[in-house]
N, C-alpha and C positions, 0 to 999 in steps of 0.2 A: 182412719177411714179415707182421708185425702189421698194417701199413697195408693190404696187399693183402687180408688177411682182412676187415678193417673195410669196405673198398671193396666186396668181394663181398657181404657181409651187407647193406650199405646199398642197393646197387643192386637186390638181391633184394626188399627192402622197397618200393622205388620201383615195382618191377614189379607188386606185388600189387594196386595200385589201378588198374591199367590193363589193357587188352587188347592183345596183340601188341606189348608194350613191348620194344624192343631192349635186351638186356643185352650190353655190350661190355667187352672187357678194358680195364683202366685205362690201359695204355700206348697204346691206340688210340682212347681216348675223345675224341670231337670237342669236347665242351664244355670239356675241359681245354686243348685246343689254343687255343681262343679266349679262355678266361678268363685265360690267362697273358699275353695282350696287354694286360691291365689292369695297369699297373705303377705303382709308387710314383713313379717319375721323371715319367711322363706326368701323373699326378694332381697332382703338385707344381707342374708348369709351369702347368696350368690354374688351380689354386687360388691360386697366387701372383698370377696375373693378375686373377682375379675379386675377390680380397681386397686389391687394391692401392688406393692413394689415388686413382688415376685414376678409379676406379669410384664414388667419393664415397659409399660406404656403401649404394648400390643402393636407395635409398628409393623406394617405389612412386610412380610418376607423375613422378619427378624425373629430372634429367639423367643421374645415375649409373645409374639403372635402365634408361634407354634405351641407354646405352653397353653395359651388360651384355647386354641383349637382342640388340643387334647382334653382339656377340662370340659369343653362343651360336648365332645364325643362321649366322654365318660359319663356325663350327666344323662345323655340319651340312653346309653347302654344300661345304666343303673336303674333307669325308670322304665325299661322294657319298650322303649320307642325305637323302632327299626330304622335302618337305612332304607333309602328308596328301593322298591322292588326291582330286582335285576341289576342293582348297582352293587359293586363289590365292597364299597366302604362308605363311611359317612363323609368322606372328603371328596370334593370336586377340585382336582388340581388345576392350577392356573400357571402356565409357564411365565418366567420372568420377562420374556420378550413382549408379552401382551401388555405389560405395564409401561412400555415406551420409555424406559429409563427411570420411572418413578419408584421402582423396587429393584434392589440388587439381586434378589433371589426369587425363586418360585414361591407361590403362596397357595392358599386353599380356601374355598368356601366350605362350610360345614352344613350338611343337609340331613334331615331326618323326615320320616314319612309315616302317616297313619292312613291306611287305606279305607275308603268309604264303603258303606254297607250296601248302598243301592245304586249309586252313580259314581263308581270308583274312578271312571275315566275323566271326571270333571274335578279340577284341582283348585284349591285355595292356596295361595302362597302367603305365609306370614313371615315377615323379614325384619332384620335389624343388622347393622354392621357391627362387628366385634373388634375391628381394628381401631387404633388411635395414633397418636403422634410420636410415641416412643420416648427416647431420652434425648434431651438437648443440653449439652454441657453436663452439669451435675444434677439437673432437674429431671425427674421422671414425670411425664405427662400421663397421669393415670386414667383420665377420661371417664370419671365416674358417671356423669350425666351423659357424656358423649363418647361412646354409646353403651356403656355397661348397663345403663338403665333400660335401654331397649332390648339388649341381649338378655338380661335377667327376665324381662317380661316375656320374651319369646319362649324361654325355657319353662317358665311357670305355666304359660298357656298350653304348651305342648304336654306338660305333665297332667294338666286338667283334662285335656281331650283324651289322653291315654287312659286315665282313670275311668272316664265315661265308657270308653271302648271295653275296658276290662270288666265293667259292670253290665255289659250287654247293651249299652246305650251309645254305640258308636255313631258318628255323624254319617249322613247319607253320602256326602261328597268326601273326597280325599283331601288331606291337608299336607302340604309340604312346608316344613319349617326350615327357613333359609337364613343361615348366619353368614353374613357377607364380609369378605375382606376387601381391602383396597378402596374403601369409600373415601377416605381422607385424601387419597391421591387423585381422585377424579371419577368416582363411581365405577371403578373397574370390576369389582366383584359382581355387581348386578349386570354390568355390560357383558361380562363373560357368560353369566348364566343365561341371559336372554339371547345371546348369540349361539349358545350351546345348551339348550334347555334339556333337562332330564326328562321332562314330560312336555308334549307339544304345547306351544304357546296358544294354539287355537283351542286347547282344552282348559286353559287357565282362566278361571272365572273372575278372580280378583287378586290384587296384591294389597294387603294391609301392611304398611311399612311403619316401623317404630324407630324414631331417631330423636332422643332426648325427651324423656317424659318424667324425670325425677326432680325437677326444680320448679321454682316460681319466678317468673320474670317481673321486672319493675312495674309493668302495666297492671299486674294483678296482685300486688302485695296486699291490698285491702280486701280482695275477693279471690282467694286462691283456689276455689273449687271450679277449675276450668281445664280445658285442653284446647290447643289450636288444632283444627282440622283443615287439611289442604287437599284439594283434588277430588273430593267426594262427588261433586256435581259436574265434573269436567267431561265425563264420558257416559255416565249412566244416571239418569234421573231416578231410577229404582234404587240404586245404591245410596244416593243421598237421602231419599225418603226412609229407607230401611235404617240407615245410620241414626237419623233424627229420632225415629220412633223407638229404636232400641234404647237409646240414651234416656228418653223420656220414661220408658218402662222400668228401667233398672238402675242406672247410675246417676242420672240427673245432674251431670256436670254441665257447666256453662260451656257450650260449644262456640268457640271464637273463630270466625272466618276472616279475620283481618288479613291474614297472609294468603288467603285464597283469591284475593282480588288481583286480576291480571295487571293492574296498574301499580301494585305494590312494588317499590323499588328493590326490596330484598330478594324477590324472585325465588322464594324457597321451593316453589313447585318444581323447579328445575335443578335443585341442589341436593337432593337425597335420592336413595336407590330406587324409590318407586317410579321415578321418571323414566327409567329404562323399560319398565313395564308399560307405562302410559304411552310411550312412543310406539309400542306394538299393539295399541288399541285395547289394552286390558284395563278395566276400571281399577282405580286405586283410591286409597285413603292414606294420607300421611299424618301420623299423630306426633305432636310436637309441643314442647312447653315454652318455646321462644328462647332467645339468647339471654345471657346474664353476664355478670361481671367476670365470671370464671371461665367463660367460653374460650376454648383453645388455649388455656393457661394451665400451668402446673398446679394451680389452686382448685381445679375441678376434682374434688376429692369426695370420698364416700360419706364422710361425716356431714356433708352439706345437703344430702338428699332428703327429701320429705317422703318417707317410706309409706306412710298411710295414703298419701296422695298418689304415689307411684302404684300402689296396689289398686286403688280405685280406677285409675286410668287403664291399667292392665286388664282389670275385670271388664271394663267397657269394651276393650278390643276383643276379649274372649266372647262376650255376649254378641257382639256384632258378627264375629266369625261363626258363632253357633247358628245364628239366624240365616246367614248366607249358606252355610253348609247343609242346613236341614230344610230349606224351602223346596217346594215342589219344582219350581221352574228356575232355570239359569237366569242370572241377572241380564237384563236387556242392555245392550250397548246402543244408545239412541242419540248420541250427540257427537 
């Protein structure tokens, strides 16, 4: 009974910021139907593959990154998720000169697209970087949390939205799934995309960016049901309210805003790919589990991921994207 009351209150809150927003009973809620297709088992299968030695640490421009790009493309193809309309492939090539010496070779963002049913010109971007640190000496830096966790989430979220579309329940707005390269070298993949957008930035409603959501940091060892949110209130008060209400209705994670504080010395708001969208006045949320002892070490391996928690965080991102994609009005940028 308590959960149903919370759901009713939260869905009512979500309705306040929109017009003609459907309020549905929890047991018939479409978003729950598709969110539950994002499972710990499926995430684990994807993540173990991306963070395996075969992918050689996925360093930008090197063989392992190319193998990872092919794997991501094949996932989209196998699940019937198309490349962007009018785009010849799932790859957005980035010339090596763009990396200013940080990569010896050309590299690629991987992009996939689900067209909206009513407002197709308005775009949500859901992103994660799939590159990591490669091989140093004899050690492979597999980057299980950083950021195979985020990449796995993006793929599962894309699959859930595509299933909804296949069932005749496609989202009103379009969704671009953006798998970024060059993050570890200096956010180059997102910088290239925002400098050369496939769809106009003026039509981009939001960027939900996922970078490290598979682990538990030291501050939350006793209360692991959490995720850090960064940036949700920086540009749009509506986005922050929607995010809070969605979590209350569905996931009920503890939303930690410690790193959202402008005075926080870590300055994480400026350190992942969402920032290149925020610089262009696009509302963002950065989902993050915080750093841990294996951050940027060869010990960041797939066996240390909490897959149930990863699934719960990925589902929260799906729910949030679903609400943004299906509301009547575009998020207001008022800050």
